[in-house]
N, C-alpha and C positions, 0 to 999 in steps of 0.2 A: 593251409586253411582246411579245417575238417568239414566235410560235407554234412549237411543236415540230414538226420534220419528221416526216412519216408513215413508219412502218416499212415497210409494204407498198407498194412502188413498182412500176411496170411492169418495171423491170430485175430486181427481186427475183422477181416472179411468173414471168417468162420463164425466168430462171436456174433456178428451182425445177423447172419443167416439163422443161427439158433434162436436168438431173441426174436427175430422177425416172425418166424413160424409160431413160436410159443405164444407170443403176444397177439398174433392174429386170432388164434383160438380163444385165448382168454378174453379178448375184447368183444367176442361175439355172444357171450352168455346172456347179455341183456336182450338180444333178439329172440331168445327162447322163452322169455318170461311169459308172454301171452299164449303161445302155442301149447306149452306144457300145462299151464294153469287151466286152459280151456279144455284140453283133452281129458284131464282127470277131475275137473270141477273144483280145483283147489283155490283157496284164498291167495291173494298176491303175496302174503307174508310167507307162504310155504316154500316156494322156490326161491324167494328172496333170502330166506334163512340158509338155504343150501349154498347160494352164492356167497353169503356172508361168512359161512363156515369155511368155504374155499379160501377166502381172503385171509381169514385168521390162521388157517393151516399153512398158507403161504408164508405168513409172517413168522410162525413158529419154526417152520422148516428152513427159513433163510439162514439163520446163524448155524443151524445144524449142518446144512450142505456146505456153508462156507468153511466150517471147521473140517468137514470131511475132505474138501478140496485141498485145504492147506496141509492136512495130515497124509492123505493117500493119493492126491493128484486131482487136478481139475477135470480131466477127461472121464475118470471113473465117476466123479460126482455128477457130471452131466449125463452119462449113460444111465445111472440110477434114477436121475430125475426124469429123463425121457420115458423110461420103462414104467415108472410110477404114474406119470401123466397119462400115458396110453392106457394103462390098466384102469385108471379111474374113469376115463372116457368110455371104454368098452363096457365096463360093469354098469356105469350109469345109464347106458342105452337100454339096459334090461330092467331098470328101476321103475316101479309102478306106485310107490308110496312116497310121501314127502320125507319120511324118516330114512328110506333107502337112499334117496338123492342126497340128503344131508350128510349121511355117514360117508358115502362114496366121494363126495366133494372134498373130503379130507385128503384122499389120494391125489385128486386133481391139484389141490393146493400145494401139496408137497412136491408134485411134479413140476409145477410152475417155479417153485423155489429152486429146484435143481437145474432148471434150464433158463433161469431169469437173471435179474440184475446182480444179485449178490455174488454168484459164482462167475458170471461172464464179465462183469465190470472189474472184478478183482484180477482176473487173468489178463484182461486188456490193459488195465492200469500197470501191471507189472511188466508187460511186454513193451509198453510205450516209453519213449524217452521223456525226460523231464519237460522239454519244450513242447512235446506233442500230447502230454497226458490229458490235459483238460479237454482238448478238442477230440481226442480219441474216445474218451468217456462219453462225450456228447454225441459222437457219431454212432456209437453202440446203442446209446439211449434212443437216438432218433430212429434206429432200425426197429425198435419196438413200436414206434409211432407209424412207421411204414407198414408194419403188420396190421396195425389198427385201421389203416386206410382201407385195406381190402378185406379184413376179417369179418366185420359185421355185414357189409354188403354181400360178401361171398356166402355167409350163412343164410341171409335172406333169400339169395338166389337159389341156393341148394334146397331150401325149404319149399320152394315153388314146385319141386317135382320129387322130393324125397321126404319121408317122414323124419322127424327130428332125431329118432334113434339112429337112422342111417347116416345122418350128418355127423353125429358123434363118432361113428366108426370111421368115416372119412378123415376126420380130424385126428383120430388116434393113429391112423396110418401115416399122416403127414408128419407128426412129431417123431415117429420112429425113423422115417426116411431122412430127416435132417441130420441124423447121426453120421451120415456119410461124410460130413465135413470135418469130423473130429480129428483125423490125422493132421489137419492144418494147425491145430491148437497146441502148439509147443511153445510155452512161454518160460523165460527165466524167472527167477524170484529175486530181483534186485532189492537190497535192503542195506541199511547202514550197519556197521559193526555192532553198534549199540542195540539195534533191532534184532540182530542175529543172536546176541548174547541173552537177550531178555526172553523168558518163556512166555507161553500164551497166558498162563495164570497171572503172571506179574503184569503184563500189558493190560489184560482185562480189568484187573484190580485197580490199576491206576486210572484207567478210563472211567470206571464206575464211580470213582471218588472225585472226578473232575467236574465241576459245575458246568463247564462248556459242553461236555458230552451229554449231560442231562438236558441242557437247553436244546441241543440239536435233536435229541430224542423226542422231546415234547413238541418241537416245532414241526417235525415230520408228520405228526398225527393228522393235522388238518388236510395235508396233501392227500393222505390216504382216504379220509372221509369224503372229500370232494370227488376224487377220481373213482372211488368205489361206488358212490351213489350215482354219479352220472353214467358210468359204464353200465351199471345194472338197471337203472330206472329211466334214464333219459329217453330211450326209444319209446317206452310206454308212456312217459310223461308227454312227449310231443304228440304221440298218437291221440291222447285223450284231452289235452289241454290247449293244443294249438288251434288257431283259427283255420278255416277251410282254405285249401289251395285253389287259387284262381285257375280254372280250366283253360283259360286263354293266355295265361302268364308264362314267364320264362321257365319256371320249374316244371310245369306240365309239358312244355315243349321239349324238355330234357328227359322226359319219361318219369318224373316224380309226380305222380297224380294222387297220391294218398298221404295222409299224415303218418301212417305206419312206415311207408317208404322213406319219408322225410326223416323219421327218427333214426333209421339205419344210416342214411346219408349223413346225418348230423354227427354220428360217431366217426364216420369216415373223414369228414371235414376237420374234426378235432385232431385226428391223427395226422392229416395232411399238413395243417397249420403248425402242428407241433414239431414237425421235422425242421422247419426253419427256425422256430423258437428255441428248440433245444440246441441246434448248432450255434445259434447266436449266443446262447447262455454259455456254452463251452468256450467260445472265442473270448467272450467278456471275462470268463473266470480266470483266464491267464493274465488278465490285465488289471482287474479291479478286485476289490474285497468281495469274497464269496458271500459273507454273511449279509452285507448290504444289498447285494444282488438278490439274495433269497428273500429278504424283507420286502424288496420292491416287487418281486413276483407275487408274493402273497397279498400285498396291497392291491395290485392289479386284478388278481382273481376276486378279491372281496368286492371291488367296485363293479366288475363285470357281472358277477352273480347278483348283486343287489339291484342293479339297473334292470337286468333281465326279468326278475320276478316282480319288480315294482311296476313295470310297464306291461301293456297287453302283449300276450304271447301270440305272435304271428309267424308265418313262414319266414318273413324277412328277418324278424328278431332272432329266430332260431338259427338262421345262417350266420348272422352277425355275431351272436354269442358263441357259436361253435368255433368260428375262426379266432375270436378274441381269446376264448378259454384255451383253445388248442395251442396258441402261441405261448401260453404259460403252463401248459399241461404237464409235461415231464421235464421242463426246463429246470426244475428243482433237483432232478436226480444227478446229473453230472456235477452240479454245484455242491450238493450234500455229500455225495461220495468223494468228490475232490477235496472237500473240507475235512472229511475224516482222514483221508490219505495225507493231506498237508499237515494236520495237527499230530496224528498218531502214527504215521509211517505206513509203509506198504506191506510189511511182513504179515500182519494179521488184519489187513484191510477187509478181507472178505467176511471174517467173523465180526469185526467191529461194525462194519456197515450193515451186516445182517441183524445185529442187535438194534441198531437205529431203525432199520427197516421194519422191525417188529412193531414199533410204534405206528408206522405208516399203515400197517395191516390191521392193527387195532382200530384205527380210524376207518379203514375200509370196511371192516366187519360192522362197525356201528352205522356207517353210512348206508350200507346195503340193507342190513336188518331193520334199522329204524325207518328207512324209506318204505319198506313193505308194511311194517307194523303200523306206522302212522297213516299210510294210505288206507289200510283197512279200517282205521278208527275215524278218519276225517273225510275220506273220499277223494283226496287229492294230495299233492306233494308240497304244498305251499309252506307249511310250518317247518318241515324237515329241511327244506331248502334254506330258510332263514337261519336255521341252526348252523348250516354250512357256511353262511356268510359270517357268522360270529366266530367260528373256530378259525376261519381264514385270517381274520383280523388279529386273533390271538397269536397265530404263528408269525405274523409280521413283527409283532412286538418282541417275542421271546428270542428271536435271533440277534437282536441288537447287542445284548451284553456278552455274546460269545467272544472268547479270547482267541483270536485267529492268529496263532503263532505256533510253530512246531515245538513239540516237547523237547526239553533239554535232554542231553545224552544221559544214559543210565549212570546213576551215581551223582549226577548234578541236580536231580530233582529234590525239592524240599521234602 
């Protein structure tokens, strides 16, 4: 009897560490909204556009870094990503105009692409056995949530005694330091004979003509919209729209005495709850239809977001929403990446998932930018939040017609 392959391999551990550090930094950008805007007297939309451009650049860079990893090696792609990430952070620390921030966030976005899901999940997926692939993808995704748990509070804490420019430099050093784990990332490239015989152009062409690929692409849009908006604007939204914290209540006794602190804690709670939600999604993805699980997640998000904005925003509702949304936060990622691998194979998973992820980042760009723009026009985030409720419902619907079956071998396709 053959022993079952271990889930935790050096590749998975190293991939988790890279994603954790990269996502800790990325998840903290919403904390800088108010300090940077107040220092320079900018409208909220100015720094929001910088974060939005970061998300769009991340989406554009994802298939590029995926293709680089498949052509020249995963570790080279990750090194290039980390160096680009650090360069963007260092240069941004010297930026004094909105336009400078907006241009430099292109580098940050490309850096996130090189150290994020597209490259890391592809190498983790190739290194995992068939039986462990779904849960391995979930563990790597959950590592991003673990970074989110401490990223925003760490930024808030550092801002207590360092200027935001110095915090950017600290984060740049952190993303370079994590490259020390790269020697552990040696993964095979398992693929069927048909996948090895097919060139990238042929595989991409078939995917682009497949209605299921289009539906997966469209469905990932709302995930990006909701995550981008909440990451960039939720701390500020809580600061300004949440009711006062009871000075004799539980939150105050835990040291959360202001709504600004609650906003940072909310991002942390989302990340903490998402660790369990993502691992559960990975476990379920090995046992049930991924497309129906994805539709269920988007229905859950839609209901949670609608109830939150329809009811009075209080410290209690912020905590409840953060936990509920967190349980569904990145649960879509192992299911979506697993669905791409299941249908289209492992050989070009990084590139194909990178293309799908571009839709996610288009949504992120719109959620972040529209959040700042509509805030400046209306004075709050209510309308842009309801748009997010609508696109969540859209994603629940478009996943239902996906044909969840592996491609036929080369030559057998119609």
